[in-house]
C-alpha positions in Angstrom: -76.3 9.4 -14.1 -73.7 6.8 -15.2 -71.1 4.9 -13.3 -68.3 6.3 -15.4 -69.2 9.9 -14.3 -68.5 9.1 -10.7 -64.9 8.6 -9.5 -65.6 7.2 -6.1 -67.7 4.0 -5.7 -69.0 5.1 -2.3 -70.1 8.5 -3.7 -71.8 6.6 -6.5 -73.7 4.5 -3.9 -74.7 7.7 -2.1 -75.9 9.3 -5.3 -78.0 6.2 -6.1 -79.7 6.4 -2.7 -80.4 10.1 -3.2 -81.9 9.4 -6.6 -84.1 6.6 -5.1 -85.4 9.0 -2.4 -86.0 11.9 -4.8 -89.5 12.9 -5.9 -89.0 11.4 -9.3 -87.3 8.3 -7.8 -88.8 5.1 -6.3 -92.1 5.6 -4.4 -91.4 2.8 -2.0 -87.9 4.1 -1.1 -89.2 7.6 -0.8 -91.9 6.5 1.6 -89.6 4.7 4.1 -88.8 6.1 7.6 -86.1 5.0 10.1 -88.8 3.1 11.9 -90.1 1.3 8.9 -86.6 0.1 7.9 -85.7 -1.4 11.3 -87.0 -4.9 10.5 -84.7 -5.0 7.4 -81.7 -4.0 9.5 -82.2 -7.1 11.8 -83.0 -9.3 8.8 -79.9 -8.3 6.8 -77.6 -8.7 9.9 -79.0 -12.2 10.4 -78.5 -13.1 6.8 -74.9 -11.8 6.9 -74.2 -14.0 10.0 -75.6 -17.0 8.2 -73.4 -16.3 5.1 -70.3 -16.0 7.4 -71.1 -19.3 9.1 -71.6 -20.9 5.7 -68.1 -19.8 4.7 -69.0 -18.6 1.2 -67.0 -15.4 0.3 -69.4 -14.6 -2.5 -72.4 -14.8 -0.2 -70.7 -12.8 2.5 -69.9 -10.1 -0.1 -73.5 -9.9 -1.2 -74.9 -9.7 2.3 -72.3 -7.1 3.4 -73.6 -4.9 0.6 -77.2 -5.4 1.7 -76.3 -4.4 5.3 -74.3 -1.4 4.0 -77.4 -0.4 2.1 -79.3 -0.1 5.4 -76.7 2.3 6.8 -76.7 4.4 3.6 -80.5 4.4 3.6 -80.8 5.6 7.2 -78.0 8.2 6.7 -79.9 9.6 3.7 -83.1 10.0 5.6 -81.4 11.9 8.4 -79.5 14.0 5.9 -82.9 15.0 4.4 -83.8 16.1 7.9 -80.6 18.2 8.2 -79.5 16.2 11.2 -76.4 14.3 9.9 -75.2 12.5 6.7 -73.2 9.4 5.8 -69.9 11.3 6.1 -70.8 12.3 9.7 -71.4 8.6 10.4 -68.0 7.7 9.0 -66.3 10.5 10.9 -68.0 9.5 14.1 -67.0 5.8 14.0 -63.5 6.8 12.9 -63.0 9.1 16.0 -64.5 6.4 18.3 -62.1 3.7 17.0 -59.1 6.0 17.5 -60.3 7.1 21.0 -61.0 3.6 22.2 -57.6 2.2 21.0 -55.0 4.4 22.6 -52.7 1.3 22.8 -52.6 1.4 19.0 -52.8 5.2 18.2 -51.0 6.5 21.3 -48.0 4.4 21.9 -47.4 5.9 25.3 -50.7 4.3 26.5 -49.7 0.8 25.6 -51.9 -1.8 27.3 -50.8 -5.2 28.6 -52.8 -8.4 28.3 -56.3 -9.0 27.1 -57.8 -8.5 30.5 -56.1 -5.1 30.8 -57.4 -4.2 27.4 -60.9 -5.0 28.4 -60.6 -2.8 31.5 -59.2 0.0 29.4 -62.0 -0.3 26.9 -64.6 -0.2 29.6 -63.0 2.8 31.3 -62.9 4.7 28.0 -66.5 4.0 27.2 -67.5 5.1 30.7 -65.7 8.4 30.2 -67.7 9.2 27.1 -70.6 11.7 27.4 -73.0 9.3 25.7 -72.2 6.4 28.0 -74.3 5.7 31.1 -71.7 5.4 33.9 -74.1 3.5 36.2 -76.6 1.4 34.3 -75.3 -2.0 33.1 -78.2 -2.3 30.7 -76.7 0.4 28.5 -75.8 -0.9 25.1 -77.9 -4.0 25.7 -80.7 -3.5 23.1 -84.0 -5.2 24.0 -84.3 -6.7 20.4 -81.1 -8.8 20.8 -81.8 -12.5 21.0 -82.1 -13.5 24.7 -79.0 -15.7 24.8 -76.9 -13.0 23.1 -78.2 -10.3 25.4 -77.5 -12.4 28.5 -74.0 -13.2 27.4 -73.3 -9.5 26.8 -74.6 -8.7 30.3 -72.3 -11.4 31.8 -69.3 -10.0 29.9 -70.1 -6.5 31.1 -70.5 -7.6 34.7 -67.3 -9.7 34.6 -65.4 -6.5 33.9 -66.6 -5.0 37.2 -66.5 -6.0 40.8 -70.1 -7.1 40.8 -69.7 -10.7 39.5 -71.1 -12.1 42.8 -74.4 -10.4 42.0 -75.0 -12.6 38.9 -77.8 -15.1 39.5 -76.6 -18.5 40.6 -78.1 -21.6 39.1 -76.0 -24.6 40.1 -78.9 -26.3 42.0 -81.5 -25.4 39.4 -79.1 -26.6 36.6 -78.4 -29.9 38.3 -82.2 -30.4 39.0 -83.0 -29.9 35.3 -80.4 -32.5 34.3 -81.7 -35.0 36.9 -85.4 -34.4 36.0 -84.6 -35.0 32.4 -83.0 -38.3 33.3 -85.9 -39.2 35.5 -88.4 -38.2 32.8 -90.0 -35.6 35.0 -89.0 -32.5 33.1 -92.7 -31.4 33.1 -92.2 -30.2 36.6 -89.7 -27.5 35.4 -90.8 -23.9 36.0 -89.9 -20.9 34.0 -87.6 -19.4 36.6 -85.7 -22.6 37.0 -85.2 -22.9 33.3 -84.1 -19.3 33.1 -81.5 -19.8 35.8 -80.2 -22.9 34.1 -79.9 -21.1 30.7 -78.2 -18.2 32.4 -75.8 -20.6 34.0 -74.9 -22.1 30.6 -74.4 -18.6 29.2 -71.9 -17.9 32.0 -70.1 -21.1 31.2 -70.0 -20.1 27.6 -68.4 -16.7 28.5 -65.8 -18.4 30.7 -65.0 -20.8 27.8 -64.8 -17.9 25.3 -67.7 -19.4 23.3 -70.7 -17.7 21.9 -73.9 -19.2 23.3 -76.1 -17.8 20.5 -73.8 -19.1 17.8 -73.5 -22.5 19.4 -77.3 -23.0 19.6 -77.8 -21.6 16.1 -75.3 -24.0 14.6 -76.7 -27.0 16.4 -80.2 -26.1 15.5 -79.2 -25.8 11.8 -77.4 -29.2 12.0 -80.4 -30.8 13.6 -82.7 -29.3 11.0 -80.5 -30.6 8.2 -80.7 -34.1 9.7 -84.5 -34.0 9.6 -84.6 -32.6 6.1 -82.3 -35.4 4.9 -84.6 -38.2 6.1 
């Protein structure tokens, strides 16, 4: 198999994956399962985020390829099980994008401002058969970092009429600040800390900031300071 014999680059990638999984291919690739590959999905996604934040196009290009490989790998395994293939994945996301953007693809359904777009997006998702119309926890994977998961929950709740049900933390937040000033932070309990962090997540949402990204960047900056000493 040569590159020149394949007209489409994506088809070439799919053929490579098929060859790796074939009996005469790579034993490691052939032994993988959807479950065994899940750590790599998270790892590659995190490396891509880091590359984007570094601002290196070459690094982003490389990491995008690594993440695409995980999609192709999973699709190949399920194709071998006669459940779906990569082209079904492409068709599915294409239909979803068109369905969830009627303001783009159906001009008679033009939406107004950003808030109206959010409401329209949520209504469309709730109308889909795979979407849980009741549970706010839907589409909030357990494996998401805690700050990111909390902010997604806040964003979902803010699109509903249940914002008042979000846990309040003003007193707990102010107490943490005061205790830190007094040098008595050791009295802080887990629930109080959780409420304060959730309060910060809500503030991040209102300010259109990403709490996870903000903490990650500050942590990286602080780490660099220590490494430079």
